[in-house]
N, CA, C, O and CB atoms as a CASP TS submission, in Angstrom:
PFRMAT TS
TARGET T0000
AUTHOR 0000-0000-0000
METHOD Language model
MODEL 1
PARENT N/A
ATOM      1  N   MET     1     -37.637 -23.032  44.380  1.00  0.00           N
ATOM      2  CA  MET     1     -36.501 -23.227  45.352  1.00  0.00           C
ATOM      3  C   MET     1     -36.911 -24.853  45.644  1.00  0.00           C
ATOM      4  O   MET     1     -37.943 -25.403  46.027  1.00  0.00           O
ATOM      5  CB  MET     1     -36.523 -22.034  46.868  1.00  0.00           C
ATOM      6  N   ARG     2     -35.919 -25.201  45.362  1.00  0.00           N
ATOM      7  CA  ARG     2     -36.070 -26.980  45.698  1.00  0.00           C
ATOM      8  C   ARG     2     -35.950 -27.296  47.088  1.00  0.00           C
ATOM      9  O   ARG     2     -35.097 -26.604  47.643  1.00  0.00           O
ATOM     10  CB  ARG     2     -34.842 -27.965  44.985  1.00  0.00           C
ATOM     11  N   THR     3     -36.663 -28.307  47.997  1.00  0.00           N
ATOM     12  CA  THR     3     -36.753 -28.799  49.456  1.00  0.00           C
ATOM     13  C   THR     3     -36.156 -30.249  49.290  1.00  0.00           C
ATOM     14  O   THR     3     -36.518 -31.111  48.490  1.00  0.00           O
ATOM     15  CB  THR     3     -38.408 -28.794  50.126  1.00  0.00           C
ATOM     16  N   TYR     4     -35.269 -30.305  50.126  1.00  0.00           N
ATOM     17  CA  TYR     4     -35.087 -31.726  50.905  1.00  0.00           C
ATOM     18  C   TYR     4     -35.600 -32.126  51.726  1.00  0.00           C
ATOM     19  O   TYR     4     -35.537 -33.344  51.892  1.00  0.00           O
ATOM     20  CB  TYR     4     -34.210 -31.996  51.371  1.00  0.00           C
ATOM     21  N   LEU     5     -36.392 -31.273  52.684  1.00  0.00           N
ATOM     22  CA  LEU     5     -37.156 -31.539  53.961  1.00  0.00           C
ATOM     23  C   LEU     5     -37.546 -32.644  53.985  1.00  0.00           C
ATOM     24  O   LEU     5     -36.839 -33.293  54.756  1.00  0.00           O
ATOM     25  CB  LEU     5     -38.198 -30.813  54.241  1.00  0.00           C
ATOM     26  N   ARG     6     -38.206 -33.150  53.606  1.00  0.00           N
ATOM     27  CA  ARG     6     -38.858 -34.680  53.547  1.00  0.00           C
ATOM     28  C   ARG     6     -37.750 -35.611  53.750  1.00  0.00           C
ATOM     29  O   ARG     6     -37.824 -36.165  54.848  1.00  0.00           O
ATOM     30  CB  ARG     6     -39.614 -35.084  52.062  1.00  0.00           C
ATOM     31  N   LYS     7     -36.611 -36.006  52.944  1.00  0.00           N
ATOM     32  CA  LYS     7     -35.834 -36.741  52.596  1.00  0.00           C
ATOM     33  C   LYS     7     -35.268 -36.557  53.969  1.00  0.00           C
ATOM     34  O   LYS     7     -35.171 -37.623  54.577  1.00  0.00           O
ATOM     35  CB  LYS     7     -35.149 -36.521  51.331  1.00  0.00           C
ATOM     36  N   PHE     8     -34.858 -35.472  54.642  1.00  0.00           N
ATOM     37  CA  PHE     8     -34.025 -35.298  55.982  1.00  0.00           C
ATOM     38  C   PHE     8     -35.105 -35.678  56.965  1.00  0.00           C
ATOM     39  O   PHE     8     -34.764 -36.266  57.992  1.00  0.00           O
ATOM     40  CB  PHE     8     -33.364 -33.673  56.286  1.00  0.00           C
ATOM     41  N   ARG     9     -36.288 -35.417  56.763  1.00  0.00           N
ATOM     42  CA  ARG     9     -36.910 -36.324  57.956  1.00  0.00           C
ATOM     43  C   ARG     9     -37.133 -37.450  58.192  1.00  0.00           C
ATOM     44  O   ARG     9     -37.464 -37.868  59.302  1.00  0.00           O
ATOM     45  CB  ARG     9     -37.800 -36.160  58.215  1.00  0.00           C
ATOM     46  N   PHE    10     -36.955 -38.278  56.953  1.00  0.00           N
ATOM     47  CA  PHE    10     -36.967 -39.524  56.894  1.00  0.00           C
ATOM     48  C   PHE    10     -35.542 -40.108  57.039  1.00  0.00           C
ATOM     49  O   PHE    10     -35.559 -41.333  57.163  1.00  0.00           O
ATOM     50  CB  PHE    10     -37.619 -39.867  55.744  1.00  0.00           C
ATOM     51  N   ASP    11     -34.496 -39.629  57.053  1.00  0.00           N
ATOM     52  CA  ASP    11     -33.129 -40.144  57.281  1.00  0.00           C
ATOM     53  C   ASP    11     -33.038 -39.505  58.721  1.00  0.00           C
ATOM     54  O   ASP    11     -31.928 -39.757  59.191  1.00  0.00           O
ATOM     55  CB  ASP    11     -31.885 -39.646  56.095  1.00  0.00           C
ATOM     56  N   ARG    12     -33.757 -38.823  59.518  1.00  0.00           N
ATOM     57  CA  ARG    12     -33.293 -38.572  60.640  1.00  0.00           C
ATOM     58  C   ARG    12     -34.324 -39.317  61.836  1.00  0.00           C
ATOM     59  O   ARG    12     -34.713 -38.767  62.867  1.00  0.00           O
ATOM     60  CB  ARG    12     -33.133 -37.029  60.681  1.00  0.00           C
ATOM     61  N   GLY    13     -34.589 -40.485  61.464  1.00  0.00           N
ATOM     62  CA  GLY    13     -35.625 -41.361  62.253  1.00  0.00           C
ATOM     63  C   GLY    13     -37.189 -41.083  61.902  1.00  0.00           C
ATOM     64  O   GLY    13     -37.999 -41.193  62.823  1.00  0.00           O
ATOM     65  N   GLU    14     -37.593 -40.764  60.739  1.00  0.00           N
ATOM     66  CA  GLU    14     -38.693 -41.100  60.241  1.00  0.00           C
ATOM     67  C   GLU    14     -39.667 -40.171  60.986  1.00  0.00           C
ATOM     68  O   GLU    14     -40.763 -40.560  61.391  1.00  0.00           O
ATOM     69  CB  GLU    14     -38.915 -42.553  60.340  1.00  0.00           C
ATOM     70  N   LEU    15     -39.101 -38.653  61.176  1.00  0.00           N
ATOM     71  CA  LEU    15     -39.867 -38.155  61.874  1.00  0.00           C
ATOM     72  C   LEU    15     -41.279 -37.626  61.097  1.00  0.00           C
ATOM     73  O   LEU    15     -41.187 -37.121  59.978  1.00  0.00           O
ATOM     74  CB  LEU    15     -39.098 -37.238  62.516  1.00  0.00           C
ATOM     75  N   SER    16     -42.484 -37.765  61.714  1.00  0.00           N
ATOM     76  CA  SER    16     -43.535 -37.049  61.287  1.00  0.00           C
ATOM     77  C   SER    16     -43.692 -35.908  60.920  1.00  0.00           C
ATOM     78  O   SER    16     -42.877 -35.284  61.599  1.00  0.00           O
ATOM     79  CB  SER    16     -44.178 -37.073  61.878  1.00  0.00           C
ATOM     80  N   GLN    17     -44.309 -35.067  60.157  1.00  0.00           N
ATOM     81  CA  GLN    17     -44.883 -33.822  59.891  1.00  0.00           C
ATOM     82  C   GLN    17     -44.971 -32.901  60.991  1.00  0.00           C
ATOM     83  O   GLN    17     -44.528 -31.764  61.150  1.00  0.00           O
ATOM     84  CB  GLN    17     -46.102 -33.995  59.389  1.00  0.00           C
ATOM     85  N   GLN    18     -45.943 -34.005  62.019  1.00  0.00           N
ATOM     86  CA  GLN    18     -46.476 -33.072  63.050  1.00  0.00           C
ATOM     87  C   GLN    18     -45.119 -33.054  64.276  1.00  0.00           C
ATOM     88  O   GLN    18     -44.834 -32.025  64.888  1.00  0.00           O
ATOM     89  CB  GLN    18     -48.169 -33.748  63.717  1.00  0.00           C
ATOM     90  N   GLN    19     -44.437 -34.282  64.462  1.00  0.00           N
ATOM     91  CA  GLN    19     -43.284 -34.065  65.089  1.00  0.00           C
ATOM     92  C   GLN    19     -42.200 -32.990  64.936  1.00  0.00           C
ATOM     93  O   GLN    19     -41.617 -32.402  65.846  1.00  0.00           O
ATOM     94  CB  GLN    19     -42.803 -35.021  64.943  1.00  0.00           C
ATOM     95  N   LEU    20     -42.026 -32.834  63.493  1.00  0.00           N
ATOM     96  CA  LEU    20     -41.369 -31.668  63.034  1.00  0.00           C
ATOM     97  C   LEU    20     -41.807 -30.687  63.614  1.00  0.00           C
ATOM     98  O   LEU    20     -41.358 -30.150  64.627  1.00  0.00           O
ATOM     99  CB  LEU    20     -41.415 -31.432  61.787  1.00  0.00           C
ATOM    100  N   ALA    21     -42.836 -30.369  62.907  1.00  0.00           N
ATOM    101  CA  ALA    21     -43.682 -29.144  63.321  1.00  0.00           C
ATOM    102  C   ALA    21     -43.583 -28.717  64.957  1.00  0.00           C
ATOM    103  O   ALA    21     -43.649 -27.553  65.352  1.00  0.00           O
ATOM    104  CB  ALA    21     -45.280 -29.509  62.953  1.00  0.00           C
ATOM    105  N   ASP    22     -43.435 -29.743  65.707  1.00  0.00           N
ATOM    106  CA  ASP    22     -43.690 -29.217  66.980  1.00  0.00           C
ATOM    107  C   ASP    22     -42.282 -29.041  67.499  1.00  0.00           C
ATOM    108  O   ASP    22     -42.147 -28.389  68.535  1.00  0.00           O
ATOM    109  CB  ASP    22     -44.623 -30.136  67.881  1.00  0.00           C
ATOM    110  N   MET    23     -41.321 -29.496  66.959  1.00  0.00           N
ATOM    111  CA  MET    23     -39.750 -29.005  67.215  1.00  0.00           C
ATOM    112  C   MET    23     -39.663 -27.751  66.880  1.00  0.00           C
ATOM    113  O   MET    23     -39.203 -27.017  67.755  1.00  0.00           O
ATOM    114  CB  MET    23     -38.622 -29.724  66.417  1.00  0.00           C
ATOM    115  N   VAL    24     -40.037 -27.147  65.635  1.00  0.00           N
ATOM    116  CA  VAL    24     -39.982 -25.922  65.537  1.00  0.00           C
ATOM    117  C   VAL    24     -40.889 -24.558  65.886  1.00  0.00           C
ATOM    118  O   VAL    24     -40.532 -23.381  65.861  1.00  0.00           O
ATOM    119  CB  VAL    24     -39.788 -26.004  64.601  1.00  0.00           C
ATOM    120  N   ASN    25     -42.188 -25.137  66.221  1.00  0.00           N
ATOM    121  CA  ASN    25     -42.976 -24.672  66.822  1.00  0.00           C
ATOM    122  C   ASN    25     -44.082 -23.833  65.736  1.00  0.00           C
ATOM    123  O   ASN    25     -44.621 -22.761  66.009  1.00  0.00           O
ATOM    124  CB  ASN    25     -42.238 -23.976  67.836  1.00  0.00           C
ATOM    125  N   VAL    26     -44.205 -24.366  64.855  1.00  0.00           N
ATOM    126  CA  VAL    26     -44.935 -23.960  63.616  1.00  0.00           C
ATOM    127  C   VAL    26     -46.205 -25.336  63.689  1.00  0.00           C
ATOM    128  O   VAL    26     -46.178 -26.341  64.398  1.00  0.00           O
ATOM    129  CB  VAL    26     -43.687 -23.934  61.988  1.00  0.00           C
ATOM    130  N   SER    27     -47.315 -24.875  62.611  1.00  0.00           N
ATOM    131  CA  SER    27     -48.129 -25.693  62.083  1.00  0.00           C
ATOM    132  C   SER    27     -47.707 -26.693  61.298  1.00  0.00           C
ATOM    133  O   SER    27     -46.849 -26.339  60.490  1.00  0.00           O
ATOM    134  CB  SER    27     -48.886 -25.116  61.532  1.00  0.00           C
ATOM    135  N   ARG    28     -48.092 -28.091  61.249  1.00  0.00           N
ATOM    136  CA  ARG    28     -48.103 -29.425  60.463  1.00  0.00           C
ATOM    137  C   ARG    28     -48.304 -28.558  58.840  1.00  0.00           C
ATOM    138  O   ARG    28     -47.521 -28.631  57.893  1.00  0.00           O
ATOM    139  CB  ARG    28     -49.660 -30.734  61.055  1.00  0.00           C
ATOM    140  N   GLN    29     -49.225 -27.987  58.889  1.00  0.00           N
ATOM    141  CA  GLN    29     -49.481 -27.478  57.574  1.00  0.00           C
ATOM    142  C   GLN    29     -48.245 -26.619  56.887  1.00  0.00           C
ATOM    143  O   GLN    29     -47.758 -26.955  55.808  1.00  0.00           O
ATOM    144  CB  GLN    29     -50.749 -26.604  57.694  1.00  0.00           C
ATOM    145  N   THR    30     -47.811 -25.507  57.618  1.00  0.00           N
ATOM    146  CA  THR    30     -46.444 -25.201  57.423  1.00  0.00           C
ATOM    147  C   THR    30     -45.584 -26.032  56.764  1.00  0.00           C
ATOM    148  O   THR    30     -45.192 -25.680  55.651  1.00  0.00           O
ATOM    149  CB  THR    30     -45.921 -25.005  58.483  1.00  0.00           C
ATOM    150  N   ILE    31     -45.132 -27.293  57.333  1.00  0.00           N
ATOM    151  CA  ILE    31     -44.088 -27.956  56.780  1.00  0.00           C
ATOM    152  C   ILE    31     -44.623 -28.595  55.547  1.00  0.00           C
ATOM    153  O   ILE    31     -43.870 -28.590  54.573  1.00  0.00           O
ATOM    154  CB  ILE    31     -43.477 -28.909  57.727  1.00  0.00           C
ATOM    155  N   VAL    32     -46.141 -29.306  55.387  1.00  0.00           N
ATOM    156  CA  VAL    32     -46.620 -29.627  54.424  1.00  0.00           C
ATOM    157  C   VAL    32     -46.345 -28.636  53.139  1.00  0.00           C
ATOM    158  O   VAL    32     -46.101 -29.081  52.017  1.00  0.00           O
ATOM    159  CB  VAL    32     -47.837 -29.831  54.797  1.00  0.00           C
ATOM    160  N   SER    33     -46.409 -27.358  53.423  1.00  0.00           N
ATOM    161  CA  SER    33     -46.280 -26.363  52.503  1.00  0.00           C
ATOM    162  C   SER    33     -45.015 -26.249  51.982  1.00  0.00           C
ATOM    163  O   SER    33     -44.848 -26.273  50.763  1.00  0.00           O
ATOM    164  CB  SER    33     -46.650 -25.220  52.987  1.00  0.00           C
ATOM    165  N   ILE    34     -43.981 -26.112  52.856  1.00  0.00           N
ATOM    166  CA  ILE    34     -42.535 -26.219  52.625  1.00  0.00           C
ATOM    167  C   ILE    34     -42.111 -27.224  51.576  1.00  0.00           C
ATOM    168  O   ILE    34     -41.535 -26.935  50.527  1.00  0.00           O
ATOM    169  CB  ILE    34     -41.873 -26.565  53.882  1.00  0.00           C
ATOM    170  N   GLU    35     -42.545 -28.728  52.072  1.00  0.00           N
ATOM    171  CA  GLU    35     -42.543 -29.686  51.537  1.00  0.00           C
ATOM    172  C   GLU    35     -42.736 -29.785  50.032  1.00  0.00           C
ATOM    173  O   GLU    35     -41.941 -30.148  49.165  1.00  0.00           O
ATOM    174  CB  GLU    35     -43.247 -30.240  52.154  1.00  0.00           C
ATOM    175  N   ARG    36     -44.015 -29.364  49.943  1.00  0.00           N
ATOM    176  CA  ARG    36     -44.644 -29.265  48.270  1.00  0.00           C
ATOM    177  C   ARG    36     -43.810 -27.849  47.748  1.00  0.00           C
ATOM    178  O   ARG    36     -44.140 -27.523  46.608  1.00  0.00           O
ATOM    179  CB  ARG    36     -46.803 -28.971  48.170  1.00  0.00           C
ATOM    180  N   GLY    37     -43.061 -27.196  48.221  1.00  0.00           N
ATOM    181  CA  GLY    37     -42.777 -25.479  47.413  1.00  0.00           C
ATOM    182  C   GLY    37     -43.319 -24.802  47.168  1.00  0.00           C
ATOM    183  O   GLY    37     -43.134 -23.962  46.287  1.00  0.00           O
ATOM    184  N   ASP    38     -44.550 -24.983  48.160  1.00  0.00           N
ATOM    185  CA  ASP    38     -45.424 -23.791  48.054  1.00  0.00           C
ATOM    186  C   ASP    38     -45.485 -22.451  49.001  1.00  0.00           C
ATOM    187  O   ASP    38     -46.323 -21.548  49.026  1.00  0.00           O
ATOM    188  CB  ASP    38     -46.630 -24.326  48.122  1.00  0.00           C
ATOM    189  N   TYR    39     -44.047 -22.693  49.930  1.00  0.00           N
ATOM    190  CA  TYR    39     -44.068 -21.812  51.003  1.00  0.00           C
ATOM    191  C   TYR    39     -42.246 -21.772  50.984  1.00  0.00           C
ATOM    192  O   TYR    39     -41.530 -22.764  51.123  1.00  0.00           O
ATOM    193  CB  TYR    39     -45.030 -22.474  52.559  1.00  0.00           C
ATOM    194  N   ALA    40     -41.891 -20.697  50.825  1.00  0.00           N
ATOM    195  CA  ALA    40     -40.394 -20.295  51.344  1.00  0.00           C
ATOM    196  C   ALA    40     -40.512 -20.248  52.605  1.00  0.00           C
ATOM    197  O   ALA    40     -41.526 -19.774  53.119  1.00  0.00           O
ATOM    198  CB  ALA    40     -39.761 -18.955  50.887  1.00  0.00           C
ATOM    199  N   PRO    41     -39.322 -20.814  53.445  1.00  0.00           N
ATOM    200  CA  PRO    41     -39.754 -19.986  54.810  1.00  0.00           C
ATOM    201  C   PRO    41     -38.743 -19.088  55.318  1.00  0.00           C
ATOM    202  O   PRO    41     -37.606 -19.067  54.847  1.00  0.00           O
ATOM    203  CB  PRO    41     -40.079 -20.932  56.025  1.00  0.00           C
ATOM    204  N   SER    42     -39.020 -18.551  56.005  1.00  0.00           N
ATOM    205  CA  SER    42     -38.435 -17.496  56.859  1.00  0.00           C
ATOM    206  C   SER    42     -36.927 -17.926  57.255  1.00  0.00           C
ATOM    207  O   SER    42     -36.614 -19.066  57.596  1.00  0.00           O
ATOM    208  CB  SER    42     -39.374 -17.281  58.204  1.00  0.00           C
ATOM    209  N   VAL    43     -36.089 -16.881  57.159  1.00  0.00           N
ATOM    210  CA  VAL    43     -34.389 -17.279  57.643  1.00  0.00           C
ATOM    211  C   VAL    43     -34.446 -18.083  58.910  1.00  0.00           C
ATOM    212  O   VAL    43     -33.742 -19.093  58.943  1.00  0.00           O
ATOM    213  CB  VAL    43     -33.324 -15.798  58.042  1.00  0.00           C
ATOM    214  N   LYS    44     -35.210 -17.775  60.004  1.00  0.00           N
ATOM    215  CA  LYS    44     -35.176 -18.188  60.928  1.00  0.00           C
ATOM    216  C   LYS    44     -35.822 -19.386  60.837  1.00  0.00           C
ATOM    217  O   LYS    44     -35.294 -20.040  61.736  1.00  0.00           O
ATOM    218  CB  LYS    44     -35.475 -17.429  61.681  1.00  0.00           C
ATOM    219  N   LEU    45     -36.661 -20.101  60.293  1.00  0.00           N
ATOM    220  CA  LEU    45     -37.420 -21.196  60.631  1.00  0.00           C
ATOM    221  C   LEU    45     -36.319 -21.758  59.724  1.00  0.00           C
ATOM    222  O   LEU    45     -35.782 -22.724  60.264  1.00  0.00           O
ATOM    223  CB  LEU    45     -39.135 -21.329  60.362  1.00  0.00           C
ATOM    224  N   ALA    46     -35.866 -21.496  58.652  1.00  0.00           N
ATOM    225  CA  ALA    46     -35.186 -22.528  58.007  1.00  0.00           C
ATOM    226  C   ALA    46     -33.751 -22.678  58.706  1.00  0.00           C
ATOM    227  O   ALA    46     -33.210 -23.770  58.528  1.00  0.00           O
ATOM    228  CB  ALA    46     -35.099 -22.215  56.460  1.00  0.00           C
ATOM    229  N   LEU    47     -33.159 -21.870  59.365  1.00  0.00           N
ATOM    230  CA  LEU    47     -31.936 -22.426  60.201  1.00  0.00           C
ATOM    231  C   LEU    47     -32.409 -23.191  61.471  1.00  0.00           C
ATOM    232  O   LEU    47     -31.796 -24.160  61.920  1.00  0.00           O
ATOM    233  CB  LEU    47     -30.946 -21.192  60.689  1.00  0.00           C
ATOM    234  N   LEU    48     -33.567 -22.673  62.026  1.00  0.00           N
ATOM    235  CA  LEU    48     -34.350 -23.917  62.836  1.00  0.00           C
ATOM    236  C   LEU    48     -34.550 -25.201  62.487  1.00  0.00           C
ATOM    237  O   LEU    48     -34.230 -26.026  63.342  1.00  0.00           O
ATOM    238  CB  LEU    48     -35.546 -23.676  63.042  1.00  0.00           C
ATOM    239  N   LEU    49     -35.063 -25.669  61.303  1.00  0.00           N
ATOM    240  CA  LEU    49     -35.247 -26.866  60.599  1.00  0.00           C
ATOM    241  C   LEU    49     -34.004 -27.334  60.453  1.00  0.00           C
ATOM    242  O   LEU    49     -33.983 -28.564  60.465  1.00  0.00           O
ATOM    243  CB  LEU    49     -35.934 -26.767  59.361  1.00  0.00           C
ATOM    244  N   ALA    50     -32.672 -26.685  60.284  1.00  0.00           N
ATOM    245  CA  ALA    50     -31.661 -27.114  59.888  1.00  0.00           C
ATOM    246  C   ALA    50     -30.792 -27.790  61.144  1.00  0.00           C
ATOM    247  O   ALA    50     -29.913 -28.648  61.069  1.00  0.00           O
ATOM    248  CB  ALA    50     -31.086 -26.051  59.164  1.00  0.00           C
ATOM    249  N   ARG    51     -31.259 -27.207  62.168  1.00  0.00           N
ATOM    250  CA  ARG    51     -30.268 -27.245  63.322  1.00  0.00           C
ATOM    251  C   ARG    51     -31.267 -28.712  64.063  1.00  0.00           C
ATOM    252  O   ARG    51     -30.740 -29.613  64.716  1.00  0.00           O
ATOM    253  CB  ARG    51     -30.136 -25.372  64.447  1.00  0.00           C
ATOM    254  N   LYS    52     -32.549 -28.634  63.792  1.00  0.00           N
ATOM    255  CA  LYS    52     -33.151 -30.000  64.508  1.00  0.00           C
ATOM    256  C   LYS    52     -32.935 -31.085  63.522  1.00  0.00           C
ATOM    257  O   LYS    52     -32.944 -32.253  63.911  1.00  0.00           O
ATOM    258  CB  LYS    52     -34.849 -29.934  64.895  1.00  0.00           C
ATOM    259  N   LEU    53     -32.782 -30.853  62.545  1.00  0.00           N
ATOM    260  CA  LEU    53     -32.532 -31.939  61.548  1.00  0.00           C
ATOM    261  C   LEU    53     -30.914 -32.055  61.269  1.00  0.00           C
ATOM    262  O   LEU    53     -30.486 -32.483  60.197  1.00  0.00           O
ATOM    263  CB  LEU    53     -33.374 -31.594  60.126  1.00  0.00           C
ATOM    264  N   GLU    54     -30.107 -31.652  62.286  1.00  0.00           N
ATOM    265  CA  GLU    54     -28.564 -31.945  62.262  1.00  0.00           C
ATOM    266  C   GLU    54     -28.238 -32.063  60.884  1.00  0.00           C
ATOM    267  O   GLU    54     -28.040 -33.060  60.190  1.00  0.00           O
ATOM    268  CB  GLU    54     -28.097 -33.283  63.043  1.00  0.00           C
ATOM    269  N   THR    55     -28.216 -30.562  60.564  1.00  0.00           N
ATOM    270  CA  THR    55     -27.736 -30.361  58.728  1.00  0.00           C
ATOM    271  C   THR    55     -27.612 -28.986  58.886  1.00  0.00           C
ATOM    272  O   THR    55     -27.576 -28.390  59.962  1.00  0.00           O
ATOM    273  CB  THR    55     -29.020 -30.812  57.230  1.00  0.00           C
ATOM    274  N   THR    56     -27.531 -28.379  57.476  1.00  0.00           N
ATOM    275  CA  THR    56     -27.295 -26.878  57.288  1.00  0.00           C
ATOM    276  C   THR    56     -28.649 -26.747  56.475  1.00  0.00           C
ATOM    277  O   THR    56     -29.473 -27.579  56.095  1.00  0.00           O
ATOM    278  CB  THR    56     -25.732 -26.357  56.418  1.00  0.00           C
ATOM    279  N   VAL    57     -28.538 -25.231  56.351  1.00  0.00           N
ATOM    280  CA  VAL    57     -29.709 -24.759  55.272  1.00  0.00           C
ATOM    281  C   VAL    57     -29.290 -25.169  53.859  1.00  0.00           C
ATOM    282  O   VAL    57     -30.205 -25.420  53.075  1.00  0.00           O
ATOM    283  CB  VAL    57     -29.955 -23.041  55.258  1.00  0.00           C
ATOM    284  N   GLU    58     -28.075 -25.266  53.448  1.00  0.00           N
ATOM    285  CA  GLU    58     -27.927 -25.127  52.059  1.00  0.00           C
ATOM    286  C   GLU    58     -27.991 -27.068  51.855  1.00  0.00           C
ATOM    287  O   GLU    58     -27.791 -27.521  50.728  1.00  0.00           O
ATOM    288  CB  GLU    58     -26.219 -24.068  51.542  1.00  0.00           C
ATOM    289  N   GLU    59     -28.205 -27.789  52.737  1.00  0.00           N
ATOM    290  CA  GLU    59     -28.306 -29.162  52.664  1.00  0.00           C
ATOM    291  C   GLU    59     -29.921 -29.341  52.295  1.00  0.00           C
ATOM    292  O   GLU    59     -30.382 -30.051  51.402  1.00  0.00           O
ATOM    293  CB  GLU    59     -27.778 -29.891  54.104  1.00  0.00           C
ATOM    294  N   LEU    60     -30.695 -28.450  53.285  1.00  0.00           N
ATOM    295  CA  LEU    60     -32.336 -28.721  53.036  1.00  0.00           C
ATOM    296  C   LEU    60     -32.735 -27.909  51.915  1.00  0.00           C
ATOM    297  O   LEU    60     -33.720 -28.377  51.343  1.00  0.00           O
ATOM    298  CB  LEU    60     -33.346 -28.300  54.338  1.00  0.00           C
ATOM    299  N   PHE    61     -32.327 -26.938  51.463  1.00  0.00           N
ATOM    300  CA  PHE    61     -32.837 -25.970  50.317  1.00  0.00           C
ATOM    301  C   PHE    61     -31.837 -25.317  49.275  1.00  0.00           C
ATOM    302  O   PHE    61     -30.850 -24.592  49.403  1.00  0.00           O
ATOM    303  CB  PHE    61     -33.514 -24.796  50.988  1.00  0.00           C
ATOM    304  N   ALA    62     -32.467 -25.845  48.239  1.00  0.00           N
ATOM    305  CA  ALA    62     -31.415 -25.151  47.110  1.00  0.00           C
ATOM    306  C   ALA    62     -32.319 -24.359  45.935  1.00  0.00           C
ATOM    307  O   ALA    62     -33.511 -24.609  45.757  1.00  0.00           O
ATOM    308  CB  ALA    62     -30.374 -26.499  46.252  1.00  0.00           C
ATOM    309  N   LEU    63     -31.616 -23.433  45.216  1.00  0.00           N
ATOM    310  CA  LEU    63     -32.111 -22.709  44.173  1.00  0.00           C
ATOM    311  C   LEU    63     -32.266 -23.420  43.041  1.00  0.00           C
ATOM    312  O   LEU    63     -31.601 -24.429  42.812  1.00  0.00           O
ATOM    313  CB  LEU    63     -31.400 -21.682  43.923  1.00  0.00           C
ATOM    314  N   GLU    64     -33.199 -22.927  42.206  1.00  0.00           N
ATOM    315  CA  GLU    64     -33.517 -23.622  40.861  1.00  0.00           C
ATOM    316  C   GLU    64     -33.100 -23.050  39.990  1.00  0.00           C
ATOM    317  O   GLU    64     -32.938 -21.964  40.546  1.00  0.00           O
ATOM    318  CB  GLU    64     -34.724 -23.838  40.505  1.00  0.00           C
ATOM    319  N   ASP    65     -32.550 -22.807  38.312  1.00  0.00           N
ATOM    320  CA  ASP    65     -32.724 -21.999  37.743  1.00  0.00           C
ATOM    321  C   ASP    65     -33.773 -21.176  37.465  1.00  0.00           C
ATOM    322  O   ASP    65     -33.466 -20.158  36.843  1.00  0.00           O
ATOM    323  CB  ASP    65     -32.397 -22.305  37.160  1.00  0.00           C
ATOM    324  N   LYS    66     -34.908 -21.316  37.739  1.00  0.00           N
ATOM    325  CA  LYS    66     -35.930 -20.501  37.539  1.00  0.00           C
ATOM    326  C   LYS    66     -36.131 -19.192  38.952  1.00  0.00           C
ATOM    327  O   LYS    66     -36.876 -18.217  39.052  1.00  0.00           O
ATOM    328  CB  LYS    66     -37.225 -21.611  37.345  1.00  0.00           C
ATOM    329  N   ASP    67     -35.272 -19.666  39.695  1.00  0.00           N
ATOM    330  CA  ASP    67     -35.243 -18.867  40.991  1.00  0.00           C
ATOM    331  C   ASP    67     -34.492 -17.430  40.577  1.00  0.00           C
ATOM    332  O   ASP    67     -34.492 -16.407  41.261  1.00  0.00           O
ATOM    333  CB  ASP    67     -34.354 -19.765  42.276  1.00  0.00           C
ATOM    334  N   TYR    68     -33.902 -17.609  39.379  1.00  0.00           N
ATOM    335  CA  TYR    68     -32.342 -16.435  39.205  1.00  0.00           C
ATOM    336  C   TYR    68     -33.250 -15.508  38.367  1.00  0.00           C
ATOM    337  O   TYR    68     -32.986 -14.307  38.410  1.00  0.00           O
ATOM    338  CB  TYR    68     -30.485 -17.123  38.095  1.00  0.00           C
ATOM    339  N   ALA    69     -34.351 -15.946  37.565  1.00  0.00           N
ATOM    340  CA  ALA    69     -34.996 -15.341  36.721  1.00  0.00           C
ATOM    341  C   ALA    69     -35.870 -14.081  37.441  1.00  0.00           C
ATOM    342  O   ALA    69     -36.584 -13.353  36.752  1.00  0.00           O
ATOM    343  CB  ALA    69     -35.764 -16.379  36.017  1.00  0.00           C
TER
END
């Protein structure tokens, strides 16, 4: 899964990982893991992230060809 979370953090006022983590009530490490692609967020967390960043889940995350295998 591809993530555009980092791009949206910077587009929305250069939010730090910690600031975003605080907004959605997770650890900074969770945000780091999502941005690296090491962790796929739950549906609830993906929706919260999208809402806080004023976008859609589809804009934040995209499936890659390898995800279909």
